N, C-alpha and C positions, 0 to 999 in steps of 0.2 A: 070389668077390664082393669088389670093393673096398671097405673101410671108409670113410665118410664121416660125420664128426660136425661139429656147429655150436657156435659161441658167439652166443648171441642176446642181448645186453644190452639193456636199456631205457636210453636216454640221460638219468637221473636225477640225475646228479651223480658225485661220485669213486667209483672202484670200490672195494666192499666186498671184504673179505678172502674170503669165501666165493663170490663171483662171480668173483675170480681164481682160485680154487681150481676151480672150474666149468670155465672157461677152461682153466686148466693141464691137467686132467685129459683134457677132450676132444681137447686138443693130442696130450697123450701118447699117447692110444688111438689116434690116427689113424695118428701118425707112426710107433709102434713096429711098425705093419702095414705101413707105406708107403701110407697113405690120405690122403685129403684132409682139410683142416681148414677150415671155410665161418664166414665172420663174417656175420651177419645183424643189422641194425640193428632193434630192436621198438619203434616209436614210435607205437604205436596208442594208447596212453592219454596223449591229448593234454594233460591237464591237470597231469601228473606231468613234463611234458618240463622241464629245466634247460637254458639256454642255454651254449654250451660243451661241454656233457656229451658230446656225439659226438666231440670232439676230445681230450677226457679217455679215452675208449675205445681211440682210435688211438694215443694217447703210452702208456699203460699197455702195451698188448699189442705194441708196437713194444720200449718199454723192458726187458720182461721176455722178449724173443725169441720171443714165440708169433706166427710168421709165417703168415698165413691163404693159403691157396691161391684163393679166390674171396671176394668181398665187393664192397661199394658201392664202393670205390674201383679194385679191379682189375678188377671185372667178372667174368664167367663165363656159363655156357651155361643157367644157371636163374635167371636175374635177373628183376627188380631185386633188390636186397639188401636195401632198406629197405621196410619194412613200409606206411608211410603211400604209398610209389610202387606198391606192389602192390595196395594199397586202390583208389587213383585207376584202376587197370586193369580194376576190378571183378572182380577174382579172388575175393575171399572171399564177395561176394553171389551169385557164381555157384554156387559150392559150397553155399553155405546153401540156395538155392532148389532145387538138386539133391536135398538132403536134403528138403525140405518135399514135392518130388514123391515121394519114397519113404514118406513116412509117417513119417519120422526126425525131424522139426524142424516148427514151427510159428509162425506170427504171434502176438505176443501186443502187443496195444494198451492193458494195463491201466495205471491211471494211477498215479502216486507215492502219491496217497492211498491206492488201494486195496492196494498193496503193502504200504505201511506197516502195515496191518492185519494183514498175514499174519505178522507178526514174534511169535515167542514166545520166553520165558527157559526154558532146559532147561539142567540142570545149573548154572546160573549164567551161562550163555552166551546170548547174543541170535542166535536162529535164525530163518531164513526158510526156509521149504521151500513152492515156488509151487504151487499147488493145481489145476494146467493148467485153469484156469476158460478160456482161450481156445482150448484144444483142442476144445472143444465148438462152435467156430462154423462153420457151413457155408461152403463155398467162396463162395457168392453173398455171405453176410455178410461176409467176409474183403474179398472186392472191393469190396465198397460202402465200408468202412472205407477200403483203400488210395485208393479214387478221392476220397473226401473229405478225404484227406491228413493224416488222423489220425497221430500219433506212434506209433511201433512199434518192436519190437525181434522178433528171432527167435531161439526158444528151442529147445534140443535135447530131444527127446520121448524120455524115458526111462523103461522100464517100472517098476512099483512093486512087482511081484512078483519072486520067485528070487534068485539072485545073479549076480554079473560078477566074473571071476577075471582075474589076469594074471600073469604071471610078472617079477620084477626079478631082474637078475644079481646083487644085492647080498642084497636081502631075500627072495628065494625067491618061492613061490607066495603069492600075496594074494587073499582074497575078501572080498568088500562085498555086503552086503544091497542090492537095488534101491532098496529103501524109503529107503534114507540118500541115495541119487543125486538131486539136485536137479535141474531143466530147467533147466541153467544157459544163460545166454545166451549165443549164438553172435555175432549182429551188433547191436550198440548201437543207441539211438535216433539217435544222431549218424551213423550209417552206418559206423562204424569196427567191425572185428571184435573180439571180446574176447581178450585173450591167449591162453586156452586153446585157443579156436578157431584162430586164426591159427597157432599153433604146429604144429597137426595137420596144416591144409592145407599150409603151408609145409616141415614136415619132409618130407610126401609128397611134392611137386612137386620139391625139391632133392635127393632121394635120400638122405637122413640114415638111416643104418643103426644108429648107436648114439647114444641120446639121454642126455648127462650134465645131471643137476639135482640138486638140493637134496631132501630126503627131506620137507621141507614140501610137496611134489608129490604123493606116494605116495597121497594121499587123494583127489587128482583125477585121477590113472592110469585107475580104471576108466572115468571119461567120456569121456578120449581114446580108449580101447581101442573104447568104443561107437561112436565116430565112426569109427574105422578099419574097424570091422566093416560098419557101413552104408555106407560108399563101397564096401566090398570090397578094401581096403587093405592091404598085408603090414603087421605091428606091427613097428616098430624093437625095438630089444633097449634096455631101461630100465635105468639104471645110477643108482641114487639114491645120492646121498652123505650121510653123517653130519652132524647139528648139529654147529656150531662154538660151543664154548662158553668163558666167560673162567674164570678159576680157581676163581670161586665156583659153576661150573656153571650159570650163567644165560647165556642166549643173548647171543652177541656183538654189542652194538649200537652205533650212531654214537657213543653218549655215552661210550663206552670210553675215546675219544682215539686207539687205535690200530686202529681197526676198516677201515680203507682201506690200499691200497698206498700213496697219496700222502701219508697220515697218517706212514706208516713211513718214508718217505724223509726227510721231515720232522723227523724225530724220530733220524736219523742211522743208518740202516739201509739197507744196501748191496742192490741188486737182487737179486744172484745169492743171497745169504744167505735173502732174502725169500721168492724162487723156490722154494730148496731146503726151508725151512721150511713153507712153505703145501703142497708137494708131501707131506708128512708128517702133514698134518691128516687123520688117517684113512685112511692107505695107509702100509704098511711094506714095505720090501724084503725079498726072501728072503734077500739077503746081509747084512743088518742095517747094512750101511755106511749111515750118516746122511749124510755129506757127499758130495754128488752135485751135478756140474754139470747143467745141462739137458740135454746130449748123453748124459750117463749116465743120465738119467732116462728118456729116450727109450729107451735100449737095455735098460733095466731093468725099465719099468712094465709090471706085470700088473693089471689092473682088478680081478681076481678078489680081490687081496689088500685092498681096499678094506674098512675094518671097518664092522660096524652102531652101535656104540656112538659116542656123543658125542665129537668130539676137542675137547681142551683146549688152548686157545690159551695155551699156557706162555712167558709172558714173559722168564722166566730161562732158558729155552732158546733162545729166539732171540736174547737177547743173547750169549749163548756161542757159538751157531753165528756169528752175525755176526761176534764177535771172530775168529775161526777164518777166515773169509774177508779180515778186514781183515789178519791175519797174513800171509795167502799173496800179497796185492797186489803188483805190483812197486811200488818205491817212487815211481816217476814218476807212478804212476796214484794212489797214495795222497797225494800232494802235491797233485793235484788236487783231491780232497776236502778235507785239512787246511789247505792255506795259507791260504784265504780266512778259516778262522776263525782262523789264528794271526796273521793281520794283523790282526786286529781285537783279538785279546786280549793280544799280547806287542809290547812295544816295540820299535823298531827299533833299537837298540844290541845286543838279543839276535841270535843266531843260528837264524833261525828253522828253517831247514834240518835244523841239529842237532838242534832240539828235535822235529821231525816223525820223525825218524830214533829219537829216544829213545820217543816215545809209540806207535808204530805197532803194538808188539808188546804194550801195556798197555791199551788200551781194547776197549771191547765194541761202543761206537757211537761216531758222531763228536760226538754231544751230551756225550760224556765229555771232551771236550778241555779248554774253558774251565775247569772246577774243578781238572783236573790240570795247567793251567800257569798258573794267575792270580798264582802268587807270582813267576813271572819279572818281572812288571811292578812288583810291589813286597812286601816280606817284610812280612806280617801281623804284627799284636801275638802274641806267644807267651810260654808260660810256660818260664821258664829249666828247669826240671825236664827239659824235652825233651832237654836234654845227657846226662841220665843215662842210661847204657844198660849192663846188667849184662854182658851178652856182651863189648861192648867194654873194659868197666871204666872207663867215664868216667863224670863227675860235673860238676855246673856249674863247681866250684871247679878241678879239673883241665883242662876244657876251656878255662877262661879261660887257664891257664898255655900250654896248648897253641896256643890262637890268637895269643897275643903272642909266641911263638917263629917260629910258622909264617906270620907275616904278614911280615917281611922277607925270607923266601925267597920268597915269592910276588910281592913286590914287585919282586925281583931278576929273576925267571923273565921270559923274554922270549916265549918260545914257548907260547902259550896253547892248543896242540894237547892233545887229550885223552891221546895217548899220552907226549908230552914230559911235561905234567904230572904223569902217574902214576909215570914214571921219575924226577921230581926228588923227589916226596914220598916214592916209597919209599926214595930214596937219604937223603932226611932222617929217616926213621923209622930206619933202620940206623944212623945216625950218633947218634940220642938213644936208641937200643935199644928204640924203641917198637914194638908190633904195627901193621899198616899200618891196621887197623880203630879204633886207637886214635886215630890222625890223621884219618882220612877222616869220621869220624862227626861231630865238631864242625863240620868245616868245611862239610859238607853242612847241617848244623841252622844253622848261621850264614848261607849262602847262600839257604835256603828259609824255613825258621822252620817246616818240616814235619817230621811224622813219617815219611812215605813220600814219595819223589819218583819221577819217570818216570827218574832217571839216578842215577848215583853220583857224588861228590864232583868228581871231574876233569870229568866230562862236563857238570856244572853250570858249574864254572868256564871250560871252552870256550865253553858256549851264552850265558854271561851276558857275558863278555868280563873283561879286566883292570881296567878302571877301576872297573865298578860291583862286580865281585866284591871288591875290596879295599874299597870304601867298606861294603858288607853287613859284611866281617870287622871292621873298623873299628868299626861300629855295633853288632855282637855283643858285641864287648871291651866297650864302654862298657856296654851291657846288663848284663853278667855283674859288671862291676866295681860297678855300682850295687843289685845284688841282695841 
């Protein structure tokens, strides 16, 4: 049997990390076995739809490389792939009426006021269990209300006694007492199906063999199973993924500022690192190698290794992983990301390409760049104690002497390439019987006013250029003289 998985997002805004993980796992399960990955748009909750959100879904999946085999744009044998279009064809109402004929569903004409009276607080939670009031209506009474045009919904008829069991590939065998199963609505009063009902109908009609979703749907699975059994359909394999939490072990919410794929791109993360990191949110590879391309994930993904325990969104780990991907980038690709930032942060007199080469191996996200390069625009105020370095044996006093001695050498130097500068300063150090670090530390401090920089003294000299470098060293001499 060919494996078929689906990703069925609702177009309600940016794609949450949890939804991206669902899409990724569904994609990996299918592709690992040479199966099909289907995209279906679930837009039956009309009140939550956001303009442009469908484009976000397409853009995110294409950007992450999760290519679908069937979908709204590609078509396929089991379309349409948009639920509102399927609703217009009467698919859901047809199957809901089939359940009514089987006694597995019924019309409900209860008003909002009556339903509000069924709410009760249990253990601090507002719970509403429908009391099957409309199940007692005779066929004649139902028809009379339908003919009168009264608003209605269609509810699932669940038993109140016994248990319903199902097997999840991750969480194992689960049983739920039927008294806990509400008679969930299948068709709403606006004629649209509920998410739960449309999922079951569509997954069956589209031949989905493996259903991947978050474990918040575990409690709904018994209701799904009862629908499959009522129709006489084969139940797909369920793969419920663990909750994703923040570092405080709270559910990752939109307020965290990094809960969506686009949030992370805006924060300087690269797509490949995000995909790799998301794959590890609840899954671990057998070989324990954490850095994996999408192709490597396809080759090694085994959904049986998905964990039950909540997955922690560890920003420190994501930053580390992103840094590893940035280091491995082709320099031309790195420049595409970095140059717009450098053009904004670094003045024209600097060699931005050289600066890009300096910072590539030193940043973890592209948002790190501005703070790392701000001194190229201007040296900020700094304490002359910065010239003191025990290992280099420099002090503010001997640094002043060193800068006064080296300034004429740098003024006479024509070739301001890194190699030529290093060779000349090494020669200068030998002439003066100085250690090379004793020469470089004061120069680097004068050029940057910083304790740490993305490059050494000669790299900074090359990147800043002769004129600006000399001006900074002259300013440093004056600062030390006045200290």
